[in-house]
GUMARLUM-952848 format. One record per residue: x negated, y negated, z negated of N, C-alpha, C in turn. Coordinates in steps of 0.2 Angstrom, whole numbers, plus 5000, padded with zeros to 4 digits. Example, Ala and Ser with C-alpha at 12.3 -4.5 7.8 and 13.67 -1.06 7.14 Angstrom:
BEGIN
493450284961493850224961493450164961 493650114965493250054964493650004961 
***
This chain:
BEGIN
483351665126483051645120482451595121 482051605126481551565128481851495130 482451495134482751435136482951395130 483251425125483451385119482851355115 482251395115481651375112481351315115 481451315122481151255126481651195125 482251205124482751145123482551115116 482451155111482351135104481651105104 481151125108480451095108480551025111 480951025116481050955120481350905115 481850925111482250885106481750855101 481250885099480750865094480450795096 480350785103480050735105480450675107 481050675105481550625106481650575100 481250585095481250545089481950535086 482250595085482950595083483050575075 483750555074483850535067483850605063 483650595056483550655052484250685051 484250755051484850785050484750835044 485350855041485350905036485350975039 485351025035485351095038485951105042 486551095039487151105043487251055049 486950995049487050955055486550975060 485951005058485551035064485851095067 486151135063486551195066487051175071 487451125068488051095072487751065079 487251025078486950995084486751045089 486351095087486151145092486651185095 487251195091487851235094488151195099 488251125098488651085103488151065109 487551075108487051065114487151115119 487251175116487151235120487851255123 488451235120489051255123489551195122 490051195127490551145127491051165122 491351125117491751145112492051085109 492651095105492851045101492651065093 492451015090492151025083492650995078 492951025074493351005069493051005062 492850955059492550945053492950915047 492750935041493250905035493150825035 493650795032493650725031493050705026 492650655028492150635024491450665027 491450725030490850755033490750715039 490450665039490250615044489850655049 489950655056489550685061489150625064 489050565061488750515064488050525067 487650565063486950575065486950625070 487350675070487450725076487650685082 488050635082488250605088487750555090 487450525085486850475087486250515091 486150575088485650615092485850635099 486450655099486750665106486650605111 486850555108486750495112486050475114 485550495109484850485111484550525116 484850595116484550645120484850625127 485450595128485650585135485550515137 485250475133485150405135484550395140 484650425146484150425151484450405157 484050365162484350345168484550405172 484250465171484450515175485150545173 485450525168486050555166486550495166 487250515166487750475166488350505162 488250485155488750515150489250455148 489850475147490350435145490650445138 490650395134490950405127491650385128 492150435126492850425127493150415120 493750375120494150375114493750345108 493350305109492950275103493250205101 493350205095493650135092493150085092 493350025091492849965091492349965086 492549985079492049985074491550045075 491850105078491350155079490850135084 491050105090490650085095490050035092 490349985088489849935085489349965081 489550015077489150055072488550095076 488750125081488350165085487850125089 488050065092487650025096487149995091 487349965085486849935081486349985079 486550055078486050105076485550125081 485850125088485350155093484850095095 485150035097484749985100484250015106 484550045111484250075116484450035123 483950035127484050005134484650035138 484650105138485050145142485750155139 485950125134486550125131486950065132 487550075135487950015138488650015135 488849955134489549945132489949905137 490449935140490849905146491549885143 491649825144492349795141492649755147 493249725146493649695151493249635153 492749605150492449545152491949565158 491749625158491349645164491649655170 491449615175491849615182491749685185 492149695191492149765194491449775197 491149725200490449735204489949755199 489949715193489449735188489549805185 490149825184490349895181490049945186 490149935192489949985197489149995197 488849935196488049935196487849965189 488249955184488049985177488050055177 488650085180488750155181488150185184 487950155190487450185194486750185190 486650135185486050135182485950195177 486450235176486450295171486450275164 486250325160486250315153486950335149 487050305143487650325140488050265140 488750275141489150215142489750225137 489950165134490550165130491050125134 491550155136492050125140492750135138 493150085138493850095136494250135141 494650175138495050225143495350195148 495750135147496050105152495650085158 495050055156494550035162494350095165 494150145162493850205165494350235170 495050245168495550265173495550235179 495550165179495650125185494950135189 494450135186493750135189493750205193 493950255190493950325193494450325199 495050295198495550295204495250255209 494950205208494650155213493950185216 493750235213493050265216492450215214 492550175209491950135207491450175203 491650225200491150265197491050335201 490450355202490350415206490550475201 491150505202491350555197490950615198 490750635204490350695205489650695202 489350625200488750615197488750615189 489350615186489450615179489150675176 488650665171488350715167488850755163 489250715159489750735155490050685151 490550715147490950665142490850685135 490850645130490850655123491450615121 491950655118492650635116492650635109 492850575106492950565099493650565097 493850575091494550585089494950635093 494650695094494950735099495650765097 495850755091496550785089497050745092 496950685095497450635098497450645105 497050695108497050705116497550755117 498150735120498650785122498750775130 499150815133499250815140499450755143 499850715140500150655143499750595142 499250595138498850535136498350515141 498050455141497650435146496950465145 496750485140496050525139496150595143 496650625142496750685146496750675153 497050615156497050595163496350585165 495950555161495250545163494850615164 494950655159494650725159494850765165 495550755167495750795173495550765179 495450705180495150675186494450695186 494050705181493350725180493250795183 493750835180493650905181493850925189 494350885191494550895198493950885203 493450835202492950825206492250845204 492250865198491550885195491650955191 491351005193491451065190490851085186 490351045185489651065182489551025175 489950965175489750925169490050955163 489850925157490050955150490550905147 490950935143491450905139491350925131 491150875127491050895120491550845116 491950875111492450835108492350845100 492450795096492350795089493050765086 493150785080493650765076493550775068 493850735064493850745057494550755054 495050775058495750775056495950845057 495850895052496050965053496850965052 497150925048497850935047498250915053 497950875058498350855064498450915068 498050975067498151035071498751075068 498951065062499551105059500151075061 500251025064500850995066501051015073 501651035074501851055081501751125083 501951145088501851215091501251225095 500851275093500151285096499751225098 499751185093499351115093498651125095 498351175092497651195094497551205101 497951255103497851275110498051215115 498451175114498651115118498151065118 497751055113497251005113496651035117 496451095115495951125119496051135126 496651145128496851145135496751075139 496951025135496950955138496150935138 495750965134495050945134494650985138 494951035141494551085145493951115142 494051145136493551175132493851245130 493351295129493551355127493351375120 492851335117492651355110492851305105 492951335099493151295093492651305088 492351255086491851255080492251225074 492251265068492651235062492051225057 492051165054491651155048491951125042 492251165038492651145032492051125027 492351095021491851075016491651145012 492051195012491851255009491351305014 491151275019490651315024490051325020 489751385020489151405016488551355018 488551335024487951295026488051225023 488651195023488751135020488651135013 488851185009488751185002488051185001 487651225004486951235003486551165005 486751135010486451075012486551015006 487151015004487350954999487150974992 487051034991486851054984486151044982 485651034987484951014986484850954983 485250904985485250834982485950804980 486150824974486750804971486750744967 487250704967487250644963487450664956 487250624951487450644944488150614943 488650664942489350644942489550644934 489850584932490150584925490950574927 491250634926491950634927492350614920 492750554920493050534914493850544915 494150584911494850594912495150544906 495450494909495750444905496450454903 496650464897497350474896497750414896 498350414898498850364899499250354893 499550294892499850284886500550314886 500850324880501550354880502050314884 502050254884502550214888502450224896 501850234898501650244905501950314907 501750364902501950434903502750434904 503150404900503850404900504050374907 503750324909503950294915503850334921 503250374921503050424926503650474926 503850504920504250554920504950534922 505150474921505850444924505850444931 505250414934505250414941505250484945 504850524942504850594945505450634944 505850624939506550644938506950624943 506950554945507350524950507150554957 506550564958506350594964506550664965 506550694960506750764960507550774961 507950724958508650724959508750704966 508450654969508550634976508350684981 507850724980507650784984508150834984 508450854978508950904977509550884981 509750814980510350794983510350794991 509750774993509550775001509650845004 509350895000509450965003510150995002 510450964997511150994996511650975001 511550915004512050895009511750915016 511150935017510850955023510651035022 511051075021510851145020510551185026 510851165032510651195038509951175041 509651115038509051085041508451115037 507951115041507251145038506951085035 506951085028506651035024506151055019 505751105021505251135016504751095014 504551045019503950995017504150935013 504850925012505050875008505150895001 504650884997504550904990504350844986 504350844980504150794976503350794976 503050854976502350854977502050814983 502450834989502250804995502350724995 502850704991503050634991502450594988 502050624984501450594981500850584986 500850614991500250614996500350545000 499750525003499750465007500050475014 500050535016500350555023501050575022 501450555017502150575016502550545022 502350485024502750455030502750495036 502150525037502050575043502350635042 502450665036502750725035503550715037 503750655034504450635036504650635043 504150595047504250585054504250655058 503750695056503750765059504350805058 504650805052505250845050505850815053 505950745053506650715054506650675060 506150665064506250615070506650645075 506650705076507050735082507750745080 507950745073508650755071508850695067 508550635068508750575064509450555066 509550555072510250535074510850575072 510650635070511150685067511250675060 510850645056510950635049511450585047 511750605042512250555039511950495036 512350445035512150375032511850385025 512150435022511950445015511250485015 511150525020510550565020509950515022 510150465026509650415028509450375022 509950355018509850315012509450355007 509550415006509150455001508450455003 508350465010507650465012507250395011 507650345012507350275010507250265003 507650294999507550294992506950334989 506850384993506250424991505550384992 505550344998505050304999504950244994 505550224992505550164986505250194980 505450254978505250284972504450304972 504250324978503550334979503150274978 503450214981503050154980503050134973 503550144969503550124962503050164958 502950224960502450264957501750234958 501650224965500950194967500850124963 501350084962501250024959501050034952 501450084949501350094942500550114940 500250154944499550174943499050134946 499150104952498650064955498649984954 499249964951499349894950499349884942 499449824940499549804933500249814931 500349804924501049814922501549754924 501249694924501649644926501949654934 501549674938501749684945502249744945 502149794941502649844941503249824939 503249784933503949764931504249714936 503949674939504249624944504449664950 504149714952504349754958504949794956 504949824950505549864947506149824947 506149754944506649714943507049694950 506649694955506949684962507549734963 507449794961507949844962508549844957 508549804952509049794947509549744948 509849744954510349694956510949724958 511449684958512149714960512149734967 511849694971511849704979511449774980 510949784977510549844978510949904975 511149904969511549954966512149974970 512449934974513049944978512949994983 512349994986512150044991511650094989 511350094983510850144981511150194977 510750254977511050314973510650324967 509950304967509550324961509650274955 509850214957509950154951510450174946 510950214948511550224944511450294940 510850324941510750394937510450374930 510550424926510350414919509550404918 509150434922508350424921508250344923 508650314928508550254930508650204924 509150214920509250174914508650174909 508450234908507850244904507250204907 507150214913506650174917506650104916 507250074916507249994915507149984908 507350024904507250004896506550014895 506250064897505450074895505050014899 505249994904504849944908504849884904 505449864901505449804896504949804891 504949864888504449874882503749874884 503649884891502949884893502649814893 503049754894502749694894503049644888 503549664885503849624879503749664873 503649624868503549664861504249654857 504449594856505149574853505349514855 506049504856506349444857505949404863 505849444868505549414874504849384873 504549414869503849394867503349424872 502949394876502549414881501949454878 501949514879501349554876501249614881 501049604887500949664892500449714890 500549774891500049824890499449824895 498849834892498249834896498249904900 497949894906497749954910497250004906 497450064905496950104901496250114904 496250104911495550114914495150044913 495449994911495049934910494549944904 494749974899494249984893493650024895 493850084899493250124901492850094906 493050054910492650014915492249964911 492549924907492149884903491549914899 491749974896491250004892490650024897 490750054903490250074908489850014910 490149964911489749904914489349864909 489649864903489349824897488849864893 488949934893488549974888488150024892 488550064896488250124899487650104904 487850064908487450044914486850004911 486949954907486349914904485849964901 486150014897485650054893485350104898 485650124904485350164909484750124912 484850054914484450014917483750004913 483949994906483349984901482950054900 483350114900483050174899482550194905 482750184911482450204917481950144919 481950094916481450034917481550014925 482250004926482349984933482349904933 482049874939482049804940482749774941 482849714938483449684938483749674945 483349654949483549634956483749694960 483449754958483649824962484249854958 484549834953485049864950485749844953 486049884956486649874960487149924958 487749894956488349934954488949924960 489149984962489649974967490350004964 490849964964491549984961491949994968 492250064968492650074974493350084972 493850054975494550054973494950064980 495650074979496050094984496250034989 496349974986496649924991496349854988 496549804992496249734991496549704984 497249734983497549704976497149724970 496849784970496449814965495749774965 495549764971494849724971494949654967 495549624969495649554966495749564958 496149614956496249634949495649634945 495149684948494549694944494049634944 494149594950493749534950493949484945 494649474944494849434939494749454932 494849524931494749554924494049544922 493549554926492849554924492649484923 492849434927492649364927493049324921 493649334920494049294915494349334909 494349404910494649444904495349464906 495549514902496249544904496849494902 496749454897497249414895497449354900 496849334902496949274908497249304914 497049364916497249394922498049414922 498249444916498949464915499349404915 499149344911499549284911499549254918 499049254921499049224928499549264932 499649334932500149374936500849354933 500949344927501549334924501849264927 501349214928501549154931501749154938 501349194942501449204949502049244951 502249294946502749334948503449304945 503349254941503949214938504349254933 503949294929504149334923504449284917 505049294915505349254910505149274903 504949234899504749244892504849184887 504949194881505049144876504449124873 504049174871503449154867502949204870 502249194868501749234869501449264863 501149324864500849354858500249324856 500049334849499549294846498849314850 498749364853498149384856498049334862 498549314865498549264870498349194868 498449184862498349114859497649104858 497249154858496549144857496149114863 496549124869496249094875496649034877 496449014883496748944886497448964889 497749014888498449034891498948984890 498948954884499548914882499448844886 498848824887498748764891498848774898 498648834900498848854907499548854909 499948874904500648884905500948814905 500748764901501048694901500848664907 500248664909499948634915500348654921 500348724921500748754927501448734928 501848734922502548714922502548634924 502148594921502148524923501948514931 501548554933501348554940501948574945 502348624943502848644946503448594946 503548564940504048514940503948454944 503248434944503048374949503148394956 503048454958503148474965503848474967 504248504962505048504964505348434964 505048394959505348324959505148284966 504548294968504348254975504748284980 504848354980505248384986505948364986 506248354980506948334979507048264982 506648224979506648154981506548144989 506148184992506048174999506648205003 506948255000507548285004508148235003 508248204997508748154996508648095000 508048065001507948005004507848015012 507748075014507648095021506948065023 506448065019505848045021505348095023 505548165023505148215025505048215032 504548215035504448215042504348285044 504648305050504648375052503948395055 503648445052502948465054502448445050 502648395045502048365041502248385034 501848425031501948455024501948395019 502348405014502348355008501648365005 501348305003500748304999500848324992 500348364990500448394983500148334978 500548334972500348274968499648294965 499248244963498648254960498748264953 498448314950498548324943498048274939 498248264933497848224928497148254927 496648214926495948244925495948294919 496348284914496348324908496648394910 496948404916497248464918496848504922 496248514920495748554924495948634924 496248654918496448724918497048734923 497448684924498048694928497748694936 497248654937496948654944496648724945 496248754940495948814940496548874941 497048864938497648914938497948914945 498048854948498248844955497848874960 497148864959496648884964496648964964 496748994958496749064957497449094960 497949054960498549084963498549084970 498149024973498049024980497549084982 497049104978496649154979497049224979 497549224975497949284975498349294982 498549244985498849254991498349274997 497749264996497249275001496749324998 496949384996496549434993496049464998 495449474996494949505000494849574998 494449615003494349685001493649694999 493249634997492649644994492449584990 492149594984491949534980491249554977 490849504976490149504973490149464967 489949504961489849474955489049484953 488849434949488149444946488249454938 487849494935487849514928487349474925 487549434919487049394916486549434912 485949404913485349444910485349454903 485649414899485749414892486149484890 486549494894487049554892486649624892 486049624896485749684897485249704891 485149654887484649664881485049644874 485649634874485949624868486149684864 486449674858486549734854487049784856 487449764862487949804864487649874867 486949864869486649924872486549984867 486549964861486450014856487150054854 487750034857488350064856488350134858 488650174855488650244856489050254863 488850304867489150314874489850344873 489950374867490650404866491150354863 490850294861491350254857491850224862 492450224860493050194864493050124863 493150084868493250004867493949994867 494249964862494949954862495149884865 495749864865495949804868495649744865 495549744858495349684855494549674857 494249734859493549724861493449694868 493949704872493949674879494149604879 493949564874494149494874493849454879 494149394880493849344886493149324884 493049324877492349294876491849334877 491949404879491449444881491249454888 491549414892491449414899490749394901 490349444905489649434906489549434914 490149424918490049424925490249354928 489849334933489949274936490049284944 490449234947490549244954489949204957 489849224964489249194967489549154973 489749094972490049054977489549034983 488949034981488449014986488349064991 488549124990488449184995489049204998 489549164998490249195000490249205008 489849165012489749175019489249215021 488849255017488349295019488549365020 488149405024488249475024487949515018 488049575018487849615012487049615011 486749615017485949615017485749555014 485949495017485749435014485849425007 486449445005486649444998486149474993 486049534995485549574991484849554991 484649514996483949484996483949424992 484449394991484549334987484549344980 484849404978485049414971484349444967 484249404961483749434957484049454950 484649464950484949494944485349554946 485549594941486049654942486649634946 486849664951487449644955487949694955 488549674954489149714954489549694961 489649744965490049744971490749784970 491249744972491949774971492149784978 492349844981492549854988493049904988 493449904994493949954995493550014998 493850074999493550135002493450125009 493850085012493750075020494050005021 493749975026494049905029494549925034 495149915033495649935038495650005040 495550025046495550095049494750115050 494350075047493650085049493350135043 493350195045493150245040492350255039 492050215044491250215043491050155039 491550115037491250055033490950075027 491250125023490950145017490250175018 490150215023489550245024488950185026 489150135030488750085032488550045026 489050025021488949995015488450025010 488550095010488150125005487350125008 487250125014486650125017486350055016 486750005017486549935016486449915009 486849935005486849914998486349954994 486350014995485850064992486050064984 486650074982486750064975486450114970 486350094964486050144959486650174955 487150144955487750164951488350154955 488850204955489450194959490050214954 490550174954491150184949491750194954 491950254954492550274958493150254953 493450194954493950174950494650214952 494650224959495250274961494950334964 495350384965495050444968495250444975 494750474979494850474986494350534989 494650584992494250634995493750625000 493950575004493450555010492850525007 492950475002492450434999491950474995 492250524991491850574987491350614992 491550634998491150675002490650625005 490850565007490350515010489750505005 489950494998489450484993488950544993 489250604993488850664993488350664999 488550645005488150645011487550595010 487850535007487350485006486750505002 486950534996486450554992485950614994 486250654998485850715001485350685006 485550635010485150605015484550555012 484750535006484350485003483650525000 483850574997483250624994482750584990 482950544985482550504981482450544974 481950524971481850554964482350524959 482450464960482950434955483650454957 484050494953484650514955485250464955 485650464960486250414960486750444955 486950394951487450404946488150384948 488650434947489350414950489750424944 490150374942490650384937491350384940 491750444939492350464942492950454937 493250394938493850374933494550404936 494850444932495450474934495950484928 496550464929497050484924497250554924 497050584918497250664918497950674917 498150734921498850754920499350704922 499150674928499650614930499750624938 500150584941500250594948499650574952 499250534949498550514952498150574953 498050614948497650674948498050724953 498650734953499050784957499050764964 499050694966498950674973498250694975 497750684971497050704974497050774975 497250814970497250894971497650914977 498250884978498650904984498350884990 497950834991497650814997497050874998 496750894993496250944994496551014996 497151024993497451094994497651085002 497951035004498251035010497751035016 497151005014496551015019496351085019 496251115014496051185013496451235017 497151225016497651265020497551245027 497451185029497351175036496751205040 496251215036495651245039495751325039 496151345034496251415034496751435040 497151385041497651395047497151395054 496751355054496251345060495851415061 495551435055495151495055495651555058 496251565055496651615057496851605064 497051545067497251535074496651555078 496051535076495451545081495351625082 495451665076495351735077495851775081 496451735082497051775086497151735092 496951675094497151645100496751675106 497151675112496851695118496751635122 496051635124495851575128495751605136 496151575141495951595148495251585150 495051625154494351615156494151555160 494751535164494651475168494851405164 494951405158495151345154494751285155 494051305156493551245156493651205162 494051235167494151195173493551195178 493051245177492451245181492551285187 493151315188493351355194494051325197 494151345203494751315206495351355204 495351405200495851445197496251415191 495951365188496151335182496951305183 497351325179498051305180498151235178 497751215173497851145171497651095176 497251115181497051065186497551065192 497951115193498351125199498951075198 499051035204499550985204500051005208 500650985207501351005210501350965217 500950985221500950945228501450985233 501950955235502450985240502150995246 502151055249501851065256502351035261 502151005266502550975272502951035275 503551015277503951055281503651075288 503651135289503351155296503851155301 503651125307504151115313504051185317 504551225317504451295320504551285328 504751225330504751215337504051205341 503551185337502951175339502551245340 502251255346501851315347501251315342 501051375341500551385336499851355338 499751345345499151315347499051245346 499651205345499651135345499251115338 498951055338498651025332499151005327 499151025321499551005316499550935315 500150905312500150835311499750815305 499450765305499050745299499550715293 499450745287499950725282499850655279 500350615279500250545276500150545269 499750505266499550495259500150475255 500350515250500850505246500650465240 500850405239500550365233501050315230 500950295224501350245221500950195219 501150125220500750075217500950055210 500450055206500550045198500149985196 500549945192500249885189499749905184 499149865184498649885179498849885172 499349845170499549845163499849905161 500149945166500450005164500050065162 499450055163498950115161498950115153 499250075150499350085142499850145141 500250165146500750215144500550275147 500950335146500850395148501050415155 501450375158501850385164501350395170 500850345171500350355177500050425177 499850455171499550515171499950575173 500650565171501050615173501250615180 501350555183501450545190500950585194 500250565192499750595196499750675195 499950705190499950775189500450805193 500950765195501450795200501250795207 500650775208500450775215500450705219 500650655216500750585219500150545217 499850515222499250475221499350415217 498950385214499050325210498550265213 498950215215498550155218498550095212 498050085208498150035203497949965206 498449925205498349855208498649805202 498449745203498749695199499349655203 499949675201500549655205500949605200 501249555203501649515200502449525199 502649575204503349595204503349665203 503749685197503849755195503249785192 503349855190502749895187502549945192 503049975195502950035200503250015206 502950025212503150015219503150085222 503750115223503850185225503850185233 504250145236504250145243504250065245 504350055252504449985254505049955251 505549985249506149955246506249965239 505950015236506050035229505550005224 505749955220505249925215505649935208 505149965203505449985196505049945191 505449915186505149885180505349935175 504749955171504850005166504849965159 505349985155505449955148505450015143 505050015138505250055132505750015128 506050055123506550025119506349955115 505849955112505549895109505449845114 505149855119504949805125505649775128 506149825128506749805131507149745127 507149755120507449715116507049645116 506349645116506049585116506149545123 506149585128506249555135506949525136 507449555133508149525134508149465129 507949465123507949405119507549345121 507049355125506649305127506849275134 507249315138507449295144506949315150 506349355148505849375152506149425157 506549465155506849525159507249495165 507649435163508049405169507549375174 507049345173506549325178506249385182 506149435178505849495182506349525187 506949525184507449555189507649515195 507549445194507649395199507149405204 506449415202505949425207506049495211 506249545207506349605211506849605216 507449575214507949575218507849535225 507449485224507249445230506749475235 506249515232505749545236505849615238 506349645235506449715237507149735237 507349785242508049795243508349835238 507949875234508249925229507849915222 507949855219507649845212507949895207 507549915202507749965197507449945191 507849955185507649945178507550015175 506950035173506950105170506850095162 507350125159507350115151507150185149 506550185146506150255145506150265137 506350325135506350335128505750375126 505550385120505050425117505250495118 504750535120504950605121504950645114 504650615109504650635102505250615098 505650575101506250545098506950565101 507450565098508150585101508250535107 508550565112508850525118509550495116 509550445112510150415110510050345109 510650305110510650235110510850215102 510350205098510450205091510350125089 510850105085510850035083510150015079 509850065075509250045071508650035076 508750055082508150055087508249985091 508849965093508949915098509249855095 509549855089509949785087509449735084 509549675086509049625084509349605077 508849585073508949565066509349495066 509249455071509549395071510349395073 510749385068511449385069511749345074 511349285076511649245081511549265088 511149315089511049345096511549385098 511649395105512149435108511949505106 512449555106512249625106511849645112 511349695111510949715117511349745123 511949775121512349805126512649755130 512849695127513149645131512649605135 512049605133511549575137511449615143 511449685142511349725148511849725153 512449715150513049705155513049645159 512849585156512749525159512149535165 511649575163511149575168511449615174 511849665173512049705179512549655183 512949615180513349565183513049515187 512449495185512049445188511649475194 511549535194511149575199511449635201 511949635205512349695207511949745210 511349725214510949785217510549815212 510449785206510049815201510249885198 509849935199510050005196509750015189 510050035184509750055178509650125177 509050145176508950215175508750235168 509050285165508950305158508550365158 507950365155507550425155507350445148 507450505147507350535140506550535138 506150535143505450545142505050525148 504350515147503950505153503950555158 504050625155504050675160504650675164 505250655162505750645166505750595171 505350535169505250485173504850505179 504250535178503850565183504150605188 504650655186505050695190505450655195 505850605191506250555195505950515200 505350495199504950455204504750495210 504650555209504450605214505050615219 505650625216506250635219506450575223 506350515220506550445224506150435230 505450465229505050455235505150505241 505450555239505450615244505750585251 505350595256505550585263505550505264 505350465260505350395262504750365263 504750305266504150275268503650245262 503050255263502550235258502550155257 502450135251502450065249501850025253 502049965254501549915258501149885252 500449895253499949875248499849795248 499849775255499649705256500249665254 500849685255501449645253501549645246 501449705242501549705235501049655231 500449655234499949605231500049535232 500349515237500449445239501049415236 501649455236502249415234502249405226 502649355225502849345218502349295214 501649295216501149265212501249185212 501549165218501549085219502249065220 502749105218503449085220503749055214 503948995215504348955210505048965210 505349005205505949035205506548975205 506348925201506848865200506848835207 506348825210506348785216506748825222 506648885222507048925227507748925226 507948925219508748925218509048865220 508648805218508948745219508848715226 508348735230508248705236508448745242 508448815242508548855248509148895247 509448925252509948975252509549035250 509749065245509349125242509349185246 509949195249510049255254509549255260 509549195263509149185269508449185267 508249155261507549155259507349225258 507749265255507549335254507449375261 507849355266507849385272507149365276 507049295276506449265280505849295277 505849305270505249325267504949395269 505449435271505249505274505049505281 505149445285504949445292504149455292 503949485298503149495299502849425300 502249415297501949345298502149295292 502649315288502849265283502549285276 502249235273501949255266502249195262 501949205255502149145250501849085252 501349085256500949025258501348985264 501649015268501948975274502748985274 503049015269503749015270504048955268 503748915264504048845262504048805268 503448805272503348765278503848785283 504048845284504448875289505148845288 505348855281506048835280506148765280 505648725279505748645280505748625287 505348665291505348645298505848675303 506348715300506848745304507548735300 508048725304508648715301509048785300 509048825305509348885305508948935309 509248995310508949055314508949035321 509549005323509548985331508948945333 508848895329508248845330507548885330 507548935325506948975324506849015331 507349045333507349095338507249065345 507348995345507248965352506548935352 506148935347505448915347504948955351 504448925355503948965358503448985353 502949025356502449055351501948995350 501848945354501448895353501748845347 502348835348502748795343502748835336 502748895336502748935329502048925327 501548935331500848925329500648855326 500948805329500848735327501248725320 501848765319502248755313501848795307 501648855309501348895303500648885302 500248865307499548845307499148905307 499448965309499049025310499249065316 498849075321498949115327499249185326 498949225321499149285320499849295317 499949245312500649245309501149225314 501049175319501449155324501649215329 501149245331501249305336501649355333 501549375326501949425323502649405322 502749345321503449325320503849315327 503449295332503749285339503949355341 503449405340503649465343504249505340 504449485334505049515331505649475332 505549415333506149365335506349355342 505849345346505949315353505849365358 505349415358505249455363505849505364 505949525370506549565372506549635369 507049645365507049715362507549755366 507349805370507749845374507949915371 508549935373508650005370508950035376 508850105377509150135383509850145382 510250135388510950135388511150205390 511550235385511850295387512450295392 512350335397512850335402513550345399 514050315402514750315399514850265394 514350235391514450185386514450115389 514850065387514749995389514249965385 513949915388513449875384513849835378 513549835373513849805367513549735367 513949685367513749615366513549595359 512949575358512649555352512749485350 512949465345513049395343512549385337 512249325337511849305332512149265327 512149275321512549245316512049175314 512449125313512049065311512049055304 511449065301511349055294510948985293 511148945289510748885287510248905282 509648875283509148885278509248845271 509348785272509348745266510148735264 510148715257510848705255511048635256 511648625257511948555258511848505252 
***
């Protein structure tokens, strides 16, 4: 107890980042024990990690951060700004890396660099204080992170390993996934932190944001379309299960189709049996994905985009191979889709998105009234709108700046929607002029292109010049620029709110008053773009703004789940509008408000379509995560963890390698000294450390020698060289001709060249057309190219491996009892060899033979072949003549000893001397 008190007292002097109650508890638990921490999505552990880094950022420690992404590394480095925190990349040379390791502190290192440095002994493994592993759910036995930890535990029994992850659902996939991950991480404890943890609830309840949840009903037309698509999905799922009665398809349901991880559910269920499914089953699965995409477009995009997407599937070609297009709900779907954008006789009258009116009311009425009521300064009034993707960001940006009519008409032009007339409400805007100008612009472009094609005046590589529009066609220029912007959508937009809007009569509108379509006219736009701040970052933007600011952003930028958290800290918004629902974003907002602890409460508007697939998808994601944590809690209560699983004793099974003991010679007396065992190793190219194979080879007891080699990927013996190809890499190498060059080099430099074609162990071991066939119909079939490859290289052996595990076992068997590879030879060959010069100038067979002689390298082989006509002339030369020819005394001596010096063999009695004849091979071609 006193020891724990001393640790806590010491931590108080580290100037740590402030933590909430549950974060403090988590931090103290992980400080005292090695464990893997599984937290709910959105419960960011950044402050816990930052404080861990601060505690260990001392020259007396050497702590490695493993499996950290680029954006995480940048975020933590910007936050820490400490001298003893280092980032090691490929730009740092080997000497500098060794010095940086010895300086101690916390090190962010990529896994590939760390593996090589540990194998090369550049980092003192026994001096490492410990590892902090991020994204722990992805660490399995065969991955590089597990390889690093195994190397660490083999040489260091005292260092710590602490792992973190926010993906509880990843542990529910596969058999004993929790135990497998913990075994690969060498930890014995599992800490579980769901959102329903009592400490988390208590911490976040102290400072809650003011949430206004708005359930927005959808129109009858949208509801009918939703019903039709759900009926089609239900029929497709039933048909799929009907023709596959023996297969386990419990996870393939309409409800799961609505979740974002549906493709992962499909992959888990069907990857191993994909080759056994019929073509109809594969088509039905593809159609499920198509129908799911239509649902997403219906609720996340505008009606014009939905109509345009749906019409792509109403073609004879698609109907010939599709199942759902011919069903009765599909006919209703196409009919209702027409009524969504046309009123009568092809009159363009698209329906507005029902969330637009609510959003407009919040921005133009609710928030200005709130700003006036709380007497907030205009420069500090910031509104953050969060949505799902960049398309919605662009949509809201156009809607707020130009109004719904302008945006929908712009989309109709860009999607090529046919219409005869436009509705009267569009005539109040400049849509008519935009249409005429846009049509004239397209005609001018097509006329110039046709004339250029007819006269042959178009120059290759030089794009045709666009015609200049007349000065009175400013609307058309504006329309074209907006279409260009549509092609380059951003995930962030900044708008400023005009000050007059904050004090007009609209403030006095009732909060419950509904704004209909007529009230969202283009004349009421009060938002303007900020072109002068396009190239600034968020901090600079907010410093420049002296008006209320509206920022439209996605939940995350790419895979950067920390982007929202960082933006919340930088922007410090007073109002947040959740235009789409996202479980992770909701929790990040909760944590931001709990850490802020300000008197002025953050206000969050949560917009969601009630009783729709949008609401169901959100609820399903909550349910699936809750079930995942319940599964983890149940697993933790029943799982048996071996006492030696942490690897701190020699009895740990995970650290034991399958090293073959040398055969004992029974003829030797017991008193004689045993023979020293030769080091058993494989030369591995540096680029191969992206794959799982080097880690599995090492686990089988074979040492790894990482080198940069030009010929082959793996050198097993002096004769065996292997080029490894995955299926995707094989296709690319065959099509580009790179594999032919690689096989040529291997055949010339090694006696037994081999091509290893390795399959994914999670996929079936079968040669499937959808994996290997090129989409280019003019190319040869892959099988034909492989056949030509074996004809050109008769000595080339092709190895088919079902998984990296099988490849590692095969390598061990191929090496058994054979001579170890030559490191010097492997690193010198191939780098300076001109293949075309060798084929045209020399006899290839003799070139390959001479290249293997002692004293011959890529630097002097060309001089030797030009200086001698054949082997007779070479063998008649003295050592001095060879020295003069090669220019190196050691090379001349090595060559002279193998060719000239007398090689004697004992003559067995009763046998006659065998007369040897020297074949006369010419070096150069005639």
